[in-house]
RODO-2510 file (C-alpha; in nm, 4 decimals, decimal comma):
residues 458
     n   res          X          Y          Z
     1     m    -8,6736     7,4781    -8,2236
     2     e    -8,9491     7,6982    -8,3664
     3     s    -9,1300     7,5680    -8,6710
     4     l    -9,0233     7,7209    -9,0022
     5     w    -9,3320     7,6063    -9,1871
     6     p    -9,5312     7,8825    -9,3609
     7     d    -9,8846     7,9628    -9,2485
     8     l   -10,1696     7,7704    -9,4102
     9     l   -10,3230     7,9580    -9,7035
    10     l   -10,7019     7,9317    -9,7069
    11     p   -10,9166     7,8831   -10,0181
    12     t   -10,9929     8,2589   -10,0086
    13     s   -10,6271     8,3505   -10,0606
    14     p   -10,5705     8,5404   -10,3888
    15     s   -10,2685     8,3181   -10,4530
    16     r   -10,4991     8,0159   -10,4749
    17     r   -10,5554     7,9906   -10,8494
    18     c   -10,6626     7,6965   -11,0613
    19     l   -10,7829     7,5865   -11,4016
    20     d   -11,1493     7,6500   -11,4736
    21     r   -11,1843     7,3113   -11,6380
    22     f   -11,5573     7,3472   -11,7039
    23     s   -11,5519     7,7172   -11,8050
    24     f   -11,7803     7,8331   -11,5229
    25     l   -11,6278     8,1812   -11,5007
    26     d   -11,5266     8,4417   -11,7564
    27     t   -11,2332     8,5712   -11,5536
    28     e   -10,9407     8,3694   -11,6834
    29     g   -10,6085     8,5482   -11,6488
    30     r   -10,3113     8,5536   -11,8825
    31     d   -10,1817     8,2459   -11,7080
    32     g   -10,4976     8,0578   -11,8016
    33     l   -10,6060     8,0361   -11,4369
    34     v   -10,8901     8,1778   -11,2293
    35     a   -10,9116     8,2618   -10,8593
    36     f   -11,0184     7,9523   -10,6674
    37     w   -11,2644     8,1192   -10,4275
    38     p   -11,5126     8,2688   -10,6791
    39     l   -11,4989     7,9399   -10,8686
    40     l   -11,5842     7,7542   -10,5480
    41     e   -11,8717     7,9932   -10,4760
    42     h   -12,0108     7,9199   -10,8205
    43     i   -11,9764     7,5439   -10,7784
    44     l   -12,1529     7,5565   -10,4399
    45     s   -12,4427     7,7453   -10,5932
    46     q   -12,5345     7,4378   -10,7972
    47     p   -12,8418     7,2428   -10,6794
    48     v   -12,7680     6,9349   -10,4701
    49     n   -13,0759     6,7240   -10,4074
    50     n   -12,9468     6,3701   -10,4571
    51     p   -12,6229     6,1691   -10,4245
    52     t   -12,5349     6,2075   -10,7926
    53     q   -12,5486     6,5871   -10,7730
    54     l   -12,3484     6,5841   -10,4485
    55     i   -12,0743     6,3704   -10,6011
    56     d   -12,0708     6,5903   -10,9117
    57     v   -12,0091     6,8991   -10,6973
    58     l   -11,7380     6,7319   -10,4866
    59     d   -11,5659     6,5883   -10,7921
    60     t   -11,5706     6,9251   -10,9656
    61     i   -11,4026     7,0801   -10,6612
    62     a   -11,1473     6,7977   -10,6531
    63     h   -11,0549     6,8466   -11,0187
    64     a   -11,0263     7,2230   -10,9738
    65     n   -10,8116     7,1835   -10,6638
    66     h   -10,6002     6,8778   -10,7486
    67     g   -10,6675     6,7867   -11,1109
    68     s   -10,8273     6,4527   -11,0221
    69     s   -11,0699     6,2787   -10,7852
    70     g   -10,7739     6,1693   -10,5757
    71     a   -10,8424     5,9466   -10,2775
    72     a   -11,2202     5,9899   -10,3164
    73     n   -11,2038     5,7662   -10,6233
    74     d   -11,5623     5,6567   -10,7004
    75     y   -11,7231     5,8112   -10,3855
    76     g   -11,8861     5,4737   -10,3177
    77     t   -11,8724     5,4771    -9,9368
    78     l   -11,9841     5,8383    -9,9150
    79     r   -12,2800     5,7626   -10,1411
    80     e   -12,3762     5,4666    -9,9218
    81     v   -12,3763     5,6682    -9,5971
    82     v   -12,5538     5,9658    -9,7566
    83     e   -12,8285     5,7373    -9,8865
    84     q   -12,8697     5,5938    -9,5361
    85     h   -12,9437     5,9456    -9,4096
    86     g   -13,2030     5,9971    -9,6838
    87     d   -13,3635     6,3391    -9,7255
    88     t   -13,2118     6,4611    -9,3978
    89     f   -12,8747     6,5033    -9,5620
    90     f   -13,0038     6,7178    -9,8493
    91     l   -13,2614     6,9168    -9,6521
    92     r   -13,0498     6,9913    -9,3436
    93     l   -12,6896     6,8779    -9,3600
    94     w   -12,5849     6,9967    -9,7049
    95     p   -12,7269     7,3497    -9,6573
    96     t   -12,5438     7,3638    -9,3220
    97     i   -12,2149     7,2582    -9,4802
    98     v   -12,2477     7,5154    -9,7588
    99     q   -12,3486     7,7942    -9,5221
   100     f   -12,0515     7,7330    -9,2962
   101     a   -11,8124     7,7000    -9,5910
   102     l   -11,9192     8,0349    -9,7389
   103     m   -11,8526     8,2087    -9,4041
   104     l   -11,4774     8,1578    -9,4517
   105     p   -11,4014     8,5212    -9,5530
   106     d   -11,5890     8,6516    -9,2476
   107     f   -11,4290     8,4181    -8,9943
   108     f   -11,0754     8,4301    -9,1344
   109     p   -11,0253     8,7713    -9,2978
   110     a   -10,6465     8,7247    -9,2970
   111     r   -10,6993     8,4413    -9,5489
   112     e   -10,4555     8,2192    -9,3670
   113     i   -10,4186     8,0256    -9,0430
   114     p   -10,0940     8,0336    -8,8468
   115     v    -9,9105     7,7036    -8,8107
   116     l    -9,8793     7,6090    -8,4444
   117     r    -9,5428     7,6881    -8,2935
   118     p    -9,4032     7,5719    -7,9590
   119     g    -9,5577     7,7612    -7,6708
   120     k    -9,8404     7,8946    -7,8878
   121     k   -10,2103     7,8141    -7,8966
   122     l   -10,4931     7,8593    -8,1419
   123     c   -10,8373     7,9270    -7,9953
   124     l   -11,1284     7,8917    -8,2366
   125     t   -11,4973     7,9495    -8,1767
   126     t   -11,7322     7,6671    -8,2596
   127     k   -11,8446     7,8580    -8,5700
   128     e   -11,4875     7,8971    -8,6915
   129     v   -11,4159     7,5294    -8,6353
   130     a   -11,7362     7,4305    -8,8169
   131     c   -11,6244     7,6420    -9,1119
   132     l   -11,2929     7,4563    -9,1317
   133     v   -11,4627     7,1171    -9,0926
   134     a   -11,7015     7,2068    -9,3757
   135     h   -11,4054     7,2766    -9,6018
   136     q   -11,2458     6,9470    -9,5017
   137     f   -11,5686     6,7791    -9,6130
   138     l   -11,5593     6,9728    -9,9422
   139     c   -11,1859     6,8980    -9,9767
   140     t   -11,0866     7,2537   -10,0666
   141     f   -10,7634     7,2757    -9,8635
   142     q   -10,4222     7,2168   -10,0099
   143     c   -10,2106     6,9631    -9,8253
   144     p    -9,9755     7,1174    -9,5659
   145     p    -9,6119     7,0711    -9,6754
   146     w    -9,5144     6,8480    -9,3801
   147     r    -9,7854     6,5898    -9,4502
   148     e    -9,7439     6,3122    -9,7027
   149     g   -10,1016     6,1869    -9,6918
   150     y   -10,4491     6,2808    -9,5829
   151     h   -10,5593     6,6232    -9,4611
   152     d   -10,9261     6,6163    -9,5577
   153     f   -11,2102     6,3632    -9,5567
   154     s   -11,1653     6,2392    -9,9145
   155     i   -10,9934     5,9294    -9,7718
   156     w   -11,3342     5,8212    -9,6383
   157     y   -11,5270     5,8623    -9,9641
   158     g   -11,4169     5,5855   -10,2003
   159     s   -11,5167     5,2207   -10,2219
   160     g   -11,2783     4,9423   -10,1265
   161     q   -11,1933     5,0754    -9,7794
   162     r   -10,9553     4,8656    -9,5707
   163     h   -11,1899     4,8995    -9,2727
   164     p   -11,5364     4,9888    -9,4091
   165     q   -11,7028     4,9774    -9,0670
   166     a   -11,4622     5,2350    -8,9243
   167     v   -11,5066     5,4704    -9,2194
   168     r   -11,8865     5,4478    -9,2003
   169     m   -11,8552     5,5290    -8,8311
   170     y   -11,6437     5,8402    -8,8957
   171     l   -11,8884     5,9654    -9,1569
   172     t   -12,1724     5,8990    -8,9128
   173     a   -11,9940     6,1102    -8,6505
   174     l   -11,9343     6,3838    -8,9072
   175     f   -12,2967     6,3913    -9,0185
   176     s   -12,4133     6,3906    -8,6552
   177     y   -12,1926     6,6944    -8,6012
   178     f   -12,3426     6,8849    -8,8940
   179     e   -12,6916     6,7793    -8,7892
   180     e   -12,6327     6,9212    -8,4420
   181     s   -12,4859     7,2376    -8,5908
   182     s   -12,7887     7,2886    -8,8136
   183     a   -13,0139     7,2739    -8,5063
   184     e   -12,8163     7,5322    -8,3072
   185     s   -12,9802     7,8732    -8,2835
   186     w   -12,6403     8,0435    -8,3126
   187     m   -12,5970     7,8790    -8,6522
   188     r   -12,8734     8,1004    -8,7915
   189     s   -12,7804     8,4080    -8,5898
   190     s   -12,6056     8,7020    -8,7539
   191     g   -12,4730     8,8175    -8,4162
   192     p   -12,1374     8,7358    -8,2583
   193     s   -12,0318     8,3752    -8,2076
   194     v   -12,1153     8,2103    -7,8825
   195     d   -11,8387     8,2151    -7,6274
   196     i   -11,7373     7,8513    -7,6762
   197     q   -11,3934     7,7661    -7,8007
   198     v   -11,1886     7,4732    -7,9148
   199     e   -10,8270     7,5180    -7,8155
   200     f   -10,5184     7,3699    -7,9773
   201     s   -10,1770     7,4236    -7,8202
   202     l    -9,8295     7,2963    -7,8982
   203     h    -9,6152     7,2354    -7,5916
   204     a    -9,2379     7,1892    -7,5966
   205     f    -9,0281     7,0287    -7,3242
   206     d    -8,9025     7,2937    -7,0825
   207     g    -8,8018     7,0775    -6,7872
   208     p    -8,4528     7,0094    -6,6506
   209     e    -8,2016     6,9222    -6,9186
   210     t    -7,9911     6,6892    -6,7047
   211     y    -8,0707     6,3812    -6,5002
   212     s    -7,9354     6,5349    -6,1782
   213     a    -8,1479     6,8471    -6,2110
   214     w    -8,4730     6,6505    -6,2003
   215     k    -8,4300     6,5790    -5,8261
   216     w    -8,5953     6,2432    -5,8758
   217     d    -8,4801     6,1298    -5,5345
   218     e    -8,7005     6,3988    -5,3744
   219     s    -9,0117     6,3238    -5,5807
   220     r    -9,2538     6,0749    -5,4267
   221     l    -9,4591     5,8586    -5,6563
   222     g    -9,8020     5,9955    -5,7353
   223     r   -10,1173     5,7897    -5,7112
   224     l   -10,1697     5,5306    -5,9849
   225     t   -10,5021     5,3477    -6,0078
   226     i   -10,5849     5,0509    -6,2324
   227     v   -10,9269     5,0896    -6,3980
   228     p   -11,0559     4,7623    -6,5515
   229     l   -11,2850     4,7811    -6,8557
   230     e   -11,4773     4,5147    -7,0408
   231     r   -11,3936     4,6766    -7,3762
   232     f   -11,1986     4,9728    -7,5019
   233     s   -11,4177     5,2829    -7,5108
   234     t   -11,3842     5,6445    -7,6241
   235     e   -11,5636     5,7513    -7,3046
   236     p   -11,2381     5,8880    -7,1492
   237     q   -11,2372     6,1682    -7,4087
   238     e   -11,5705     6,2915    -7,2749
   239     a   -11,5506     6,5809    -7,0290
   240     a   -11,7943     6,4157    -6,7874
   241     y   -11,5688     6,1100    -6,7632
   242     q   -11,2448     6,3021    -6,7272
   243     g   -11,3740     6,5143    -6,4442
   244     h   -11,2895     6,8779    -6,3938
   245     s   -10,9588     6,9547    -6,5687
   246     g   -10,8706     6,5927    -6,6374
   247     a   -10,7084     6,4666    -6,9579
   248     a   -10,6882     6,1612    -7,1806
   249     v   -10,3660     6,0355    -7,3378
   250     v   -10,3910     5,9792    -7,7127
   251     s   -10,1375     5,7342    -7,8567
   252     a   -10,0586     5,9505    -8,1561
   253     n    -9,8415     5,9414    -8,4637
   254     r    -9,5795     6,2097    -8,5223
   255     d    -9,8194     6,3482    -8,7824
   256     i   -10,1344     6,3571    -8,5737
   257     g   -10,4865     6,3053    -8,7004
   258     f   -10,7655     6,0861    -8,8277
   259     g   -10,7407     5,7914    -9,0664
   260     q   -10,9132     5,4944    -9,2270
   261     s   -10,8610     5,2304    -8,9581
   262     a   -10,9527     5,2089    -8,5899
   263     t   -10,6428     5,2807    -8,3852
   264     q   -10,6935     5,4810    -8,0670
   265     e   -10,5844     5,8072    -8,2290
   266     e   -10,8075     5,7536    -8,5321
   267     l   -11,1058     5,6717    -8,3097
   268     y   -11,0556     5,9735    -8,0841
   269     v   -11,0077     6,2227    -8,3677
   270     g   -11,2596     6,0745    -8,6099
   271     n   -11,5194     6,0814    -8,3331
   272     c   -11,4559     6,4543    -8,2730
   273     p   -11,4932     6,6444    -8,6020
   274     e   -11,3894     6,9622    -8,4199
   275     a   -11,0469     6,8029    -8,3606
   276     c   -10,9960     6,7193    -8,7286
   277     p   -10,8748     7,0661    -8,8426
   278     a   -10,5679     7,0151    -8,6220
   279     v   -10,4056     6,8290    -8,9128
   280     l   -10,4015     7,1563    -9,1076
   281     f   -10,1899     7,3578    -8,8660
   282     t   -10,0030     7,1071    -8,6445
   283     p    -9,6592     7,0271    -8,7881
   284     t    -9,4853     6,6949    -8,7358
   285     l    -9,4295     6,6500    -8,3623
   286     q    -9,0652     6,6628    -8,2552
   287     d    -8,9239     6,4544    -7,9691
   288     g    -8,9914     6,7230    -7,7108
   289     q    -9,3356     6,8291    -7,8336
   290     v    -9,6988     6,7337    -7,7719
   291     l   -10,0272     6,8680    -7,9015
   292     v   -10,3055     6,9402    -7,6534
   293     a   -10,6610     6,9751    -7,7851
   294     r   -10,9340     7,0944    -7,5540
   295     g   -11,3083     7,1249    -7,6070
   296     a   -11,3551     6,9163    -7,9244
   297     r   -11,6916     6,7471    -7,8801
   298     p   -11,7358     6,3703    -7,9332
   299     m   -12,0412     6,2689    -8,1326
   300     l   -12,0475     5,8960    -8,0541
   301     r   -11,9340     5,6574    -7,7868
   302     i   -11,7254     5,3955    -7,9616
   303     l   -11,6677     5,0507    -7,8147
   304     g   -11,3852     4,8213    -7,9206
   305     q   -11,0837     4,8776    -8,1428
   306     r   -10,9555     4,7757    -8,4822
   307     r   -11,1865     4,5109    -8,6347
   308     d   -11,4132     4,4769    -8,3322
   309     i   -11,5999     4,8075    -8,3107
   310     d   -11,9525     4,9344    -8,2673
   311     w   -12,0954     5,2634    -8,1487
   312     e   -12,3892     5,4536    -8,0109
   313     k   -12,4825     5,8180    -8,0605
   314     l   -12,4273     6,0434    -7,7631
   315     e   -12,7121     6,2591    -7,6430
   316     s   -12,6516     6,6292    -7,6952
   317     e   -12,5932     6,7034    -7,3278
   318     k   -12,3163     6,4406    -7,3184
   319     r   -12,1332     6,5886    -7,6156
   320     q   -11,8853     6,7845    -7,4086
   321     g   -11,5238     6,7652    -7,5092
   322     g   -11,2449     6,7305    -7,2576
   323     r   -10,8677     6,7561    -7,2937
   324     m   -10,6709     6,5224    -7,5227
   325     l   -10,2916     6,4851    -7,4989
   326     f   -10,1454     6,3812    -7,8334
   327     m    -9,8247     6,1934    -7,7466
   328     d    -9,6273     6,0047    -8,0090
   329     a    -9,4385     5,7116    -7,8607
   330     l    -9,1162     5,5788    -8,0079
   331     e    -9,1604     5,3183    -8,2789
   332     l    -8,9642     5,0339    -8,1217
   333     d    -8,8952     4,7866    -8,3989
   334     e    -8,5485     4,6834    -8,2789
   335     a    -8,6522     4,3994    -8,0481
   336     e    -8,5134     4,1160    -8,2615
   337     r    -8,1878     4,2979    -8,3430
   338     s    -8,0863     4,4127    -7,9957
   339     a    -7,9704     4,2278    -7,6841
   340     l    -8,1396     4,4965    -7,4749
   341     l    -8,5125     4,5569    -7,4946
   342     p    -8,5344     4,8888    -7,6872
   343     d    -8,7656     5,0387    -7,4236
   344     l    -8,4858     5,0034    -7,1673
   345     k    -8,2163     5,1938    -7,3560
   346     q    -8,1341     5,5013    -7,1512
   347     e    -8,1820     5,7435    -7,4417
   348     n    -8,5264     5,5935    -7,5099
   349     i    -8,6221     5,6077    -7,1420
   350     m    -8,5335     5,9761    -7,1241
   351     r    -8,7088     6,0573    -7,4499
   352     e    -9,0341     5,8983    -7,3361
   353     i    -9,0205     6,0604    -6,9910
   354     r    -8,9646     6,4022    -7,1472
   355     k    -9,2509     6,3449    -7,3907
   356     a    -9,4934     6,2362    -7,1171
   357     y    -9,3787     6,5077    -6,8750
   358     t    -9,4334     6,7714    -7,1441
   359     a    -9,7911     6,6515    -7,1882
   360     f    -9,8676     6,6044    -6,8196
   361     s    -9,7302     6,9448    -6,7156
   362     s    -9,9195     7,1361    -6,9844
   363     w   -10,1933     7,2436    -6,7417
   364     s   -10,2118     7,2906    -6,3657
   365     d   -10,5702     7,3439    -6,2541
   366     g   -10,8359     7,1148    -6,1116
   367     e   -10,8220     6,7468    -6,0216
   368     n   -10,5166     6,6704    -6,2362
   369     l   -10,6297     6,3218    -6,3383
   370     i   -10,4754     6,1566    -6,6442
   371     w   -10,6613     5,8720    -6,8116
   372     t   -10,4473     5,6470    -7,0290
   373     g   -10,4293     5,3076    -7,1878
   374     l   -10,1073     5,1253    -7,2733
   375     w    -9,9418     5,4137    -7,4546
   376     g    -9,7291     5,3062    -7,7500
   377     c    -9,7810     4,9338    -7,6916
   378     g    -9,9754     4,8486    -8,0051
   379     a    -9,8299     4,9050    -8,3507
   380     f    -9,5302     5,0845    -8,1953
   381     n    -9,4239     4,7663    -8,0088
   382     g    -9,3666     4,9214    -7,6681
   383     d    -9,3293     4,7001    -7,3621
   384     p    -9,6368     4,7595    -7,1403
   385     a    -9,4696     4,7469    -6,7978
   386     t    -9,1885     4,9776    -6,9044
   387     k    -9,4181     5,2259    -7,0756
   388     v    -9,6545     5,2489    -6,7781
   389     i    -9,3623     5,2967    -6,5403
   390     l    -9,2278     5,5810    -6,7557
   391     m    -9,5684     5,7494    -6,7590
   392     w    -9,5949     5,7004    -6,3842
   393     m    -9,2583     5,8697    -6,3346
   394     a    -9,3584     6,1616    -6,5597
   395     a    -9,6981     6,2011    -6,3907
   396     s    -9,5332     6,2030    -6,0484
   397     l    -9,2857     6,4720    -6,1573
   398     a    -9,5725     6,6769    -6,3013
   399     g    -9,7890     6,6400    -5,9889
   400     k   -10,0602     6,4376    -6,1615
   401     q   -10,2521     6,1194    -6,0758
   402     l   -10,2568     5,8388    -6,3306
   403     r   -10,5612     5,6263    -6,4148
   404     l   -10,4515     5,3215    -6,6157
   405     l   -10,7323     5,1792    -6,8306
   406     v   -10,7051     4,8081    -6,9109
   407     d   -10,9647     4,6180    -7,1100
   408     a   -11,0522     4,2491    -7,0825
   409     s   -10,7688     4,1433    -7,3149
   410     q   -10,5219     4,3162    -7,0781
   411     k   -10,6817     4,1919    -6,7562
   412     d   -10,3867     3,9806    -6,6388
   413     f   -10,1420     4,2630    -6,6985
   414     g   -10,3650     4,5018    -6,5032
   415     v   -10,3814     4,2635    -6,2069
   416     h   -10,0059     4,2076    -6,2039
   417     f    -9,9169     4,5728    -6,2433
   418     g   -10,1598     4,6546    -5,9632
   419     q    -9,9647     4,4161    -5,7392
   420     f    -9,6419     4,5947    -5,8306
   421     v    -9,8015     4,9325    -5,7525
   422     e    -9,9090     4,8125    -5,4080
   423     r    -9,5512     4,7167    -5,3256
   424     v    -9,3793     5,0411    -5,4229
   425     q    -9,6298     5,3283    -5,4364
   426     v    -9,5967     5,4448    -5,0768
   427     v    -9,2272     5,3842    -5,0184
   428     w    -9,0493     5,4552    -5,3481
   429     t    -8,9395     5,7768    -5,5157
   430     v    -8,9195     5,8474    -5,8876
   431     k    -8,5475     5,7727    -5,8664
   432     d    -8,6180     5,4323    -5,7121
   433     l    -8,8482     5,3509    -6,0008
   434     h    -8,5859     5,4554    -6,2545
   435     n    -8,3175     5,2535    -6,0779
   436     c    -8,5481     4,9523    -6,0930
   437     l    -8,5679     4,9830    -6,4716
   438     t    -8,1897     4,9944    -6,5028
   439     t    -8,1544     4,6632    -6,3170
   440     i    -8,3756     4,4671    -6,5570
   441     p    -8,1350     4,2248    -6,7308
   442     q    -8,0444     4,2177    -7,0967
   443     g    -8,2155     3,9538    -7,3010
   444     i    -8,5555     4,0011    -7,1425
   445     g    -8,8351     4,0086    -7,3978
   446     r    -9,1350     4,2321    -7,4565
   447     w    -9,4173     4,1417    -7,2124
   448     e    -9,1663     3,9591    -6,9863
   449     t    -9,0687     4,2594    -6,7745
   450     m    -9,3869     4,2428    -6,5667
   451     d    -9,3048     3,8917    -6,4455
   452     w    -8,9455     3,9924    -6,3707
   453     l    -9,0609     4,2900    -6,1611
   454     l    -9,2946     4,0761    -5,9525
   455     e    -9,0230     3,8168    -5,8971
   456     n    -8,7497     4,0628    -5,8053
   457     v    -8,9193     4,3549    -5,6281
   458     p    -9,0054     4,2664    -5,2684
***
């Protein structure tokens, strides 16, 4: 069903009005409000040469836009990271942010951005994306109506972060992005934008509606390869790693985006500032929908997840963004209340296959390699063997090859699943694989299905 959400109004929209709490302008209307954009222009004209002045500007914007500092609170973490960058931030990064922000009327003369709708895409030049990212840094956007939480970077600014290391890392990636942008010759050019785009597209399931129409019995299993890793890494989101026209699965939430912790989705998006504006125009994903982002450049290579993370800066030539498939898995929290493992319920099986098939069939050129970890097997409590089998089925139906990434903590699972693959890959069809799932007995627990498959599949 097509989204009914209204388009996103930009800060330049004449309907964006606010209180001029500090009496900067002499243009107050009868309603006691002023237009937000000229007020913002005035605020950004203030000198910013130290952290105190920066925080004063950001807090003034926050009070004009929201009436309070909001999530930014005391700006303690932002101050810390800015001070680590020293004069570089104020001599190069801040002027870059302001310059991009003030280009908003030129890049988006319609004063709004369309919300993504199924079957539609939004292609933005790197300049246009940088403009939106600058405004996310300044926190000038109003929250889209479908989101309950974050939509800008204010969540990274305050002290008392739940995962300070992750937040410092995201700010480091953001500042690296602005530093690279300030060095680009096209940044200073008054000519047309370079022909580089970041593409966001919303894909809806358009495959067969019934089980019989899939013709699973005629579909041979595609190639699945186990790729062992010492540690989780964001390298699969890099274009050089993916290969020509490859893709990386992102274990997403229904409301996609960045955050304050270090889940896979947060790492992938927080590491690619050009992917961050997607939260502004991507509505809550429905069961048959996925978001595909292509061309958003990673700034770092992050190793580890959650509490065990570190990173290194990527060299400029390695900052090439590939294709990311934002797939929200079912949140399976029924395990203790159901005799049947929730992953194995037929309605859940079909939902996950449709979701993965929608993502995997969203493009059709090149090598058709899909790089994925254990999709939906972390906080969403999915059973690894079942989830990988469902992705394997979907990839086979979509004509794609699957590369399953397993780190050291998942080594045993990777070995065992590799043994299962060797037994069935050449001889089974997609239907055979599905039939195998339906024979797994009730009462089996999460993480126990892999052992059952090895014991019962010759």
